[in-house]
PAROLUM-973272 format. One line per 5 residues: number of its first residue (from 1); their letters; for each residue x, y, z of C-alpha. Coordinates in Angstrom, 1 decimal, decimal comma. Layout:
<rs>
NUM> a> X Y Z | ...
</rs>
This chain:
<rs>
1> mkkli> 6,2 -11,3 14,3 | 2,6 -12,3 13,7 | 1,5 -8,7 14,4 | 0,7 -7,0 11,2 | 2,3 -3,7 10,3
6> yflil> -0,2 -1,5 8,5 | 0,8 1,0 5,9 | -0,3 2,8 2,9 | 1,6 2,3 -0,4 | 1,4 5,9 -1,8
11> gilap> 1,5 5,8 -5,6 | 3,0 2,3 -6,0 | 2,2 1,1 -9,5 | 0,9 -2,4 -9,8 | 3,0 -4,5 -12,2
16> glrgq> 1,7 -3,6 -15,7 | -1,1 -1,4 -14,3 | 1,0 1,7 -15,2 | -0,7 4,9 -14,2 | -2,9 3,1 -11,7
21> hepqq> -2,4 3,1 -7,9 | -2,4 0,2 -5,5 | -5,0 0,5 -2,7 | -4,1 0,4 0,9 | -2,2 -2,7 1,8
26> ryypp> -0,8 -4,4 4,9 | 2,8 -5,6 5,3 | 3,3 -9,0 6,8 | 6,7 -9,4 8,3 | 8,2 -12,9 7,5
31> edplv> 8,0 -15,4 10,3 | 10,8 -17,7 9,0 | 14,0 -16,7 11,0 | 16,2 -17,4 7,9 | 14,1 -15,1 5,8
36> qqkle> 14,2 -12,4 8,5 | 18,0 -12,7 8,5 | 18,2 -12,6 4,7 | 15,9 -9,6 4,5 | 18,0 -7,7 7,1
41> qwqdl> 21,1 -8,5 5,0 | 19,3 -7,3 1,8 | 18,5 -4,0 3,5 | 22,3 -3,5 4,0 | 23,0 -3,9 0,2
46> kfgll> 21,0 -0,8 -0,9 | 21,9 -0,9 -4,6 | 21,0 -3,5 -7,2 | 20,7 -4,0 -11,0 | 17,5 -5,1 -12,9
51> mhwgp> 17,6 -6,3 -16,5 | 14,7 -6,7 -18,8 | 15,8 -8,7 -21,9 | 14,2 -10,8 -24,5 | 13,5 -11,1 -28,3
56> ysqwg> 11,4 -7,9 -28,0 | 14,7 -6,0 -27,8 | 15,0 -6,4 -31,6 | 12,1 -3,9 -32,0 | 13,0 -1,6 -29,2
61> ivesw> 9,5 -1,8 -27,8 | 8,0 -2,1 -24,4 | 8,5 -5,7 -23,3 | 5,5 -8,1 -23,9 | 2,7 -5,6 -23,7
66> sicse> 2,0 -5,0 -27,3 | 0,5 -8,5 -27,6 | -2,0 -7,7 -24,8 | -5,3 -6,4 -26,1 | -5,5 -3,3 -23,9
71> degwc> -5,9 0,2 -25,2 | -3,0 1,9 -23,5 | -0,7 4,4 -25,3 | 2,5 2,6 -24,1 | 1,5 -0,8 -25,5
76> rrnmd> -0,4 -0,1 -28,7 | 0,6 -2,1 -31,8 | 1,7 -0,8 -35,1 | -0,6 -3,2 -37,0 | -4,4 -3,4 -37,0
81> nytdy> -4,6 -7,1 -37,2 | -4,0 -8,6 -33,8 | -3,5 -12,2 -35,0 | -0,9 -11,2 -37,6 | 0,9 -9,0 -35,1
86> kakye> 1,1 -11,7 -32,4 | 2,4 -14,2 -34,9 | 5,0 -11,7 -36,0 | 5,9 -10,9 -32,4 | 6,4 -14,5 -31,5
91> nlqtt> 8,4 -15,1 -34,7 | 11,1 -12,8 -33,2 | 12,3 -16,0 -31,5 | 13,6 -17,1 -34,9 | 15,9 -14,0 -35,3
96> fnpkk> 17,1 -13,5 -31,8 | 20,8 -14,1 -31,9 | 22,7 -11,9 -29,3 | 26,2 -13,0 -30,4 | 28,0 -10,2 -28,4
101> fnpgk> 26,5 -11,4 -25,1 | 29,2 -11,1 -22,5 | 27,7 -11,2 -19,0 | 31,1 -11,0 -17,3 | 31,5 -7,5 -18,7
106> wakaa> 28,1 -6,5 -17,3 | 28,9 -8,0 -13,9 | 32,2 -6,1 -13,6 | 30,5 -2,9 -14,5 | 27,8 -3,4 -12,0
111> agagm> 30,2 -4,3 -9,2 | 32,4 -1,3 -10,1 | 29,3 0,9 -9,7 | 28,8 -0,4 -6,2 | 25,8 -2,6 -7,0
116> kyvvf> 25,4 -5,6 -4,7 | 22,7 -7,7 -6,3 | 21,1 -8,4 -9,7 | 17,5 -9,3 -10,6 | 17,2 -10,8 -14,2
121> ttkhh> 14,1 -11,4 -16,2 | 14,1 -15,2 -16,6 | 10,6 -14,9 -18,2 | 8,4 -11,9 -18,9 | 4,6 -11,9 -19,5
126> dgfcm> 5,0 -13,0 -23,2 | 6,2 -16,3 -21,9 | 9,6 -16,4 -23,6 | 12,1 -18,1 -21,3 | 15,7 -16,8 -21,1
131> fdsky> 16,6 -20,1 -19,4 | 16,5 -23,7 -20,5 | 13,0 -24,8 -19,3 | 12,0 -28,2 -20,3 | 8,3 -27,2 -20,1
136> tdyki> 8,2 -25,0 -23,2 | 9,9 -24,6 -26,6 | 9,4 -20,9 -26,5 | 12,9 -20,3 -25,1 | 16,4 -19,1 -25,8
141> tdpkt> 17,7 -22,6 -26,0 | 15,2 -24,0 -28,5 | 16,4 -24,9 -32,0 | 14,1 -22,3 -33,4 | 16,2 -19,6 -31,7
146> pfhqn> 19,5 -19,0 -33,6 | 21,4 -18,4 -30,3 | 20,7 -21,9 -29,1 | 24,0 -23,1 -30,6 | 26,0 -20,6 -28,6
151> pkanv> 27,9 -22,1 -25,6 | 26,3 -19,3 -23,5 | 22,8 -20,0 -24,8 | 21,4 -20,6 -21,3 | 21,4 -16,9 -20,7
156> akeif> 20,0 -16,9 -17,2 | 22,6 -19,4 -15,9 | 25,4 -17,4 -17,5 | 24,3 -14,2 -16,0 | 23,8 -15,6 -12,5
161> safra> 27,2 -17,3 -12,6 | 29,0 -14,1 -13,8 | 27,4 -11,9 -11,2 | 28,1 -14,3 -8,4 | 31,7 -14,4 -9,5
166> eglwt> 31,8 -10,6 -8,8 | 30,2 -11,1 -5,4 | 26,7 -10,0 -6,2 | 23,5 -11,6 -4,9 | 21,3 -13,1 -7,6
171> gayfs> 17,5 -12,8 -8,0 | 15,2 -14,4 -10,6 | 12,5 -12,2 -12,0 | 9,6 -14,4 -13,1 | 6,3 -13,5 -14,6
176> kpdwh> 3,3 -15,3 -13,1 | 1,1 -14,7 -16,1 | 2,3 -16,4 -19,3 | 0,6 -15,2 -22,5 | 2,2 -17,9 -24,6
181> seffw> 0,8 -20,7 -22,5 | -2,4 -22,3 -23,8 | -3,3 -22,8 -20,1 | -3,4 -19,1 -19,5 | -4,5 -17,7 -22,9
186> wpnfa> -6,5 -20,6 -24,4 | -6,4 -20,3 -28,3 | -10,0 -21,4 -28,3 | -11,0 -17,9 -27,2 | -10,1 -14,3 -27,9
191> tpdrm> -7,6 -12,5 -25,5 | -9,3 -9,3 -24,4 | -6,7 -8,2 -21,8 | -4,0 -9,4 -19,5 | -6,3 -11,9 -17,7
196> vnysi> -7,0 -15,5 -18,2 | -9,4 -15,7 -21,2 | -11,6 -18,6 -20,0 | -13,8 -19,5 -17,0 | -11,6 -21,2 -14,4
201> qkypd> -14,8 -22,4 -12,7 | -15,9 -24,1 -15,9 | -12,5 -25,4 -16,9 | -10,7 -26,1 -13,6 | -8,4 -28,7 -15,1
206> rwenf> -7,0 -26,2 -17,5 | -6,2 -23,8 -14,7 | -4,6 -26,6 -12,7 | -2,4 -27,4 -15,6 | -1,2 -23,7 -15,6
211> vqfth> -0,6 -23,9 -11,8 | 1,6 -27,0 -12,3 | 3,4 -25,4 -15,2 | 4,2 -22,3 -13,2 | 5,4 -24,4 -10,2
216> nqime> 7,6 -26,6 -12,4 | 9,3 -23,7 -14,1 | 10,0 -21,8 -10,8 | 11,4 -25,0 -9,3 | 13,7 -25,4 -12,3
221> lmtdy> 15,1 -22,0 -11,4 | 15,4 -22,9 -7,7 | 17,1 -26,2 -8,5 | 19,4 -25,8 -11,5 | 20,7 -22,3 -11,4
226> gpmdi> 22,9 -22,1 -8,3 | 22,3 -20,3 -5,0 | 19,3 -17,9 -5,4 | 18,7 -15,0 -3,0 | 15,5 -13,5 -4,4
231> lwldg> 12,5 -14,7 -6,3 | 11,0 -11,6 -7,8 | 7,5 -12,3 -9,1 | 5,7 -9,9 -11,4 | 2,1 -9,9 -12,6
236> gwvrk> 0,2 -9,0 -9,4 | -3,2 -9,6 -11,0 | -2,5 -13,3 -10,9 | -3,4 -13,9 -7,3 | -5,8 -15,6 -4,9
241> rtqee> -9,0 -13,6 -4,5 | -11,6 -14,0 -1,8 | -15,2 -14,6 -2,7 | -16,0 -11,3 -1,1 | -13,7 -9,6 -3,6
246> ineyv> -15,3 -11,4 -6,5 | -18,8 -10,7 -5,3 | -18,0 -7,0 -4,9 | -16,7 -6,9 -8,5 | -19,8 -8,7 -9,8
251> hapdy> -22,0 -5,7 -8,9 | -19,8 -3,2 -10,8 | -21,5 -1,9 -14,0 | -18,7 -3,1 -16,3 | -18,5 -6,5 -14,7
256> nfirm> -17,0 -9,3 -16,8 | -16,9 -12,7 -15,2 | -13,6 -13,6 -17,0 | -11,8 -10,6 -15,5 | -12,5 -11,1 -11,8
261> qnldi> -11,6 -14,7 -11,1 | -9,7 -16,5 -8,4 | -6,3 -16,8 -10,1 | -4,8 -18,8 -7,3 | -1,4 -20,4 -8,1
266> rmdel> -1,1 -21,5 -4,4 | 1,7 -19,1 -3,5 | 2,1 -20,4 0,1 | 2,8 -23,9 -1,3 | 5,1 -22,5 -4,0
271> aakar> 7,1 -20,3 -1,6 | 7,6 -23,2 0,8 | 8,8 -25,5 -2,0 | 11,2 -22,9 -3,3 | 12,6 -22,4 0,2
276> qkqpg> 13,2 -26,1 0,6 | 15,7 -25,7 -2,3 | 16,9 -22,2 -1,3 | 16,6 -21,7 2,5 | 16,0 -18,1 3,5
281> livvd> 14,9 -17,1 0,0 | 13,4 -13,7 -0,2 | 10,1 -13,9 -2,1 | 8,6 -10,7 -3,7 | 5,1 -11,4 -4,8
286> raveg> 4,7 -7,9 -6,1 | 1,6 -5,9 -5,2 | -0,1 -8,9 -3,6 | -0,9 -8,2 0,0 | 0,2 -11,1 2,2
291> pnqny> 3,1 -13,0 3,7 | 4,7 -13,7 0,3 | 5,5 -10,0 -0,4 | 8,7 -9,8 1,7 | 9,4 -6,3 0,5
296> ltpen> 7,6 -3,6 -1,5 | 8,5 -2,3 -4,9 | 7,4 1,2 -6,0 | 7,8 1,2 -9,7 | 9,7 4,1 -11,4
301> rvpke> 9,0 6,4 -8,5 | 10,3 7,3 -5,1 | 8,0 7,7 -2,1 | 7,9 11,2 -0,7 | 8,7 10,2 2,9
306> qldyp> 10,5 7,6 4,9 | 8,7 4,2 5,1 | 8,8 1,8 8,0 | 8,9 -1,5 6,1 | 11,5 -3,0 3,6
311> wescm> 11,1 -1,5 0,2 | 12,9 -1,0 -3,1 | 12,3 1,5 -5,9 | 12,8 -0,1 -9,3 | 13,9 2,7 -11,6
316> ilggg> 14,9 3,0 -15,3 | 18,5 4,2 -15,9 | 17,7 5,2 -19,5 | 15,2 4,6 -22,3 | 12,6 2,1 -21,1
321> wsysf> 12,5 -1,1 -19,1 | 13,5 -3,0 -22,2 | 16,0 -1,8 -24,8 | 15,3 1,5 -26,5 | 17,2 2,7 -29,5
326> nakym> 18,9 6,1 -28,9 | 18,2 6,0 -25,2 | 19,4 8,8 -23,0 | 20,9 7,7 -19,6 | 21,1 9,3 -16,2
331> sgrqv> 24,4 10,9 -15,3 | 26,4 9,7 -12,4 | 25,3 12,7 -10,5 | 21,6 11,9 -11,1 | 22,2 8,3 -9,9
336> vhllt> 24,0 9,3 -6,8 | 21,3 11,8 -5,8 | 18,6 9,3 -6,5 | 20,4 6,6 -4,5 | 20,9 9,0 -1,6
341> divak> 17,3 10,1 -1,6 | 16,1 6,4 -1,5 | 18,5 5,2 1,1 | 17,8 8,2 3,4 | 14,1 7,1 3,2
346> ggnll> 15,0 3,6 4,2 | 14,8 1,9 0,8 | 17,0 0,2 -1,8 | 17,5 1,2 -5,4 | 17,1 -1,4 -8,2
351> lnigp> 18,3 0,3 -11,4 | 17,2 -1,1 -14,7 | 19,3 -1,5 -17,8 | 17,8 -3,1 -21,0 | 20,4 -5,0 -23,1
356> spegt> 20,4 -4,6 -26,9 | 19,4 -7,3 -29,3 | 23,1 -8,0 -29,9 | 23,6 -8,7 -26,2 | 25,4 -5,4 -25,3
361> wddga> 24,8 -2,4 -23,1 | 25,0 1,1 -24,6 | 28,0 3,2 -23,9 | 25,8 5,6 -21,9 | 24,9 2,9 -19,4
366> yqsle> 28,6 2,0 -18,8 | 29,5 5,7 -18,4 | 26,7 6,3 -15,9 | 27,8 3,2 -13,8 | 31,5 4,3 -14,0
371> etgaw> 30,7 7,8 -12,7 | 28,5 6,3 -10,0 | 31,3 3,9 -9,0 | 33,9 6,6 -8,7 | 31,7 8,3 -6,1
376> mkins> 30,8 5,1 -4,3 | 34,5 4,1 -3,9 | 34,9 7,0 -1,5 | 31,5 7,4 0,0 | 29,8 4,0 0,0
381> eaiyg> 30,0 3,6 3,8 | 27,3 6,3 4,0 | 25,1 4,0 1,9 | 25,8 0,3 2,8 | 24,6 -1,0 6,1
386> trksa> 22,7 2,2 7,0 | 19,2 2,8 8,1 | 16,9 5,8 7,9 | 17,4 8,6 10,4 | 15,4 11,5 11,7
391> pfyqg> 15,6 14,0 10,2 | 16,3 12,4 6,8 | 16,2 15,5 4,5 | 16,7 19,2 4,7 | 17,5 20,2 1,1
396> pvyht> 20,2 19,8 -0,1 | 21,3 17,7 3,0 | 20,3 14,1 3,5 | 20,9 11,9 6,6 | 21,8 8,2 7,0
401> ekkdg> 23,0 6,3 10,0 | 24,7 3,0 10,6 | 22,2 0,5 12,0 | 24,3 0,0 15,1 | 24,4 3,8 15,7
406> sahyi> 28,2 4,0 15,4 | 28,2 6,7 12,8 | 25,8 9,3 11,4 | 26,2 10,7 7,9 | 25,3 14,1 6,4
411> iyclk> 25,3 13,9 2,6 | 25,4 17,3 1,0 | 24,2 16,9 -2,6 | 25,7 19,4 -5,1 | 24,2 20,6 -8,3
416> egesl> 26,4 20,7 -11,4 | 28,9 23,6 -11,0 | 28,0 24,1 -7,3 | 30,5 24,3 -4,5 | 30,0 23,9 -0,8
421> pelft> 29,5 27,0 1,3 | 32,0 28,0 4,0 | 29,3 27,4 6,6 | 26,0 25,6 6,6 | 23,5 24,6 9,3
426> vknyt> 21,9 21,2 9,7 | 18,7 22,1 11,4 | 17,1 19,9 14,1 | 20,1 17,8 14,5 | 22,6 17,8 17,4
431> pkkka> 25,5 15,3 17,7 | 26,5 13,7 20,9 | 29,0 15,4 23,1 | 32,7 15,1 22,0 | 31,6 13,8 18,6
436> kidvl> 34,1 14,0 15,8 | 33,2 15,1 12,3 | 35,3 14,4 9,2 | 34,7 14,3 5,4 | 35,0 11,0 3,6
441> gfpgs> 37,9 11,2 1,2 | 39,7 14,0 3,0 | 42,2 13,9 5,9 | 41,6 15,8 9,1 | 38,6 16,8 11,1
446> vgyet> 35,9 19,4 10,5 | 35,0 22,2 12,9 | 31,5 22,6 14,1 | 29,3 24,0 16,9 | 25,8 23,5 18,1
451> tglgl> 23,4 26,4 18,0 | 19,7 26,9 18,8 | 19,0 25,9 15,2 | 21,0 22,7 15,2 | 24,5 21,9 13,9
456> lvrvp> 26,7 24,6 12,3 | 29,4 23,0 10,1 | 32,6 24,8 9,0 | 33,7 23,4 5,7 | 37,5 23,3 5,2
461> rkvre> 38,8 25,2 2,2 | 40,3 22,0 0,6 | 36,8 20,5 0,6 | 35,2 23,6 -0,8 | 37,6 23,7 -3,6
466> tgdqe> 36,9 20,3 -5,0 | 34,9 22,0 -7,8 | 32,0 20,2 -9,5 | 33,7 16,8 -9,8 | 32,0 15,7 -6,6
471> yaivf> 28,3 14,8 -6,8 | 27,8 14,8 -3,1 | 30,1 15,4 -0,1 | 29,7 13,1 2,9 | 30,3 14,4 6,5
476> riq> 30,8 11,5 8,9 | 29,9 12,1 12,6 | 31,3 9,6 15,1
</rs>
């Protein structure tokens, strides 16, 4: 397991660096047997839920980023004065009161859609905690937050408990940068961008305070919030850098000594401590090459080809990562086709929904999940517990296979209003002798023959006459 598996992350967006691409990285398989086992189980789950939620939902804006002084279209402010804007943004804490918060309803909808794990934003880059951290007053449970009096005020704990009750794994999203902490953005200096705004070399004690603050908060989550399956860390620019990296950056024409620093939060130590509390914990130190990135996370995109390492596409179901007013959501057909494409390439789908400032999901989100769930109830065996297969795609046909080889699945994706043809050929694929083919959800077997091109499938009339209610038809070969 010490042998490194080399790969290229094609087009993966670094957290926050939207529109920029990660350089070539190496994947380090975990050496801990418990983590290996957990990661194998995670690859069986295939379908998860991500939720970005915080006081920023009241404005319907991109989470956190408008308080970062970077000139990007997706995070520009609607006020010229930065100091006034940041104060107004942080004052959202005093009006955040999601009285309709009902995590049990979310959990049932997610489970009904076939989702098997949830990753919730316990803290985004702005530093606002959706859990009861004793290391800050910028949190959902502080007296300044109206919701603190609600019996469900410890939102993260309520969500994790509700989703576990429905049988889902739980994962804690946690931002490594914290733009509210004086140990990351020191009020003594301006905040030019997402980075630490002081010299760590000149003020090492201040940085050490931030490291301890980060460890303390993560250990709260690992200790007080029940069994945790995934620690999902965002903010990949907060990482250990070698002196060679720093020296290389120093010679760049736009060098700024503040930007390229060794933002080391001692991840090896942190991961080890977390696993003492949560044995086998999957750690996802996003976009940071090394042993603490147990799987890779392409952001809002799907790789073009199959990948040979564990990965997960995190995608937006509708609107943005955080709540968007008047958001348009994917249809069930779109979700099923997206999930099929990702699973056929060997990945998992982590689908994001942003709750409203009242603590609700839009009707469109529920409808999408309900439609997806109707398909999954019949066809999920072609998704769960499968691995990539060759070939994996011959439009409109995708392939998956049980990891023990006991069954091969041909998933024929249908456009709206489209029906299956009477005959279709699966090129470059030949089943084993005496194989049996049937269609999930239909009784009886399917006729077929092998040809020089591959597998010729005869589709029964009862299957062809299903109309456009089916998003994809699954042929099982055993």
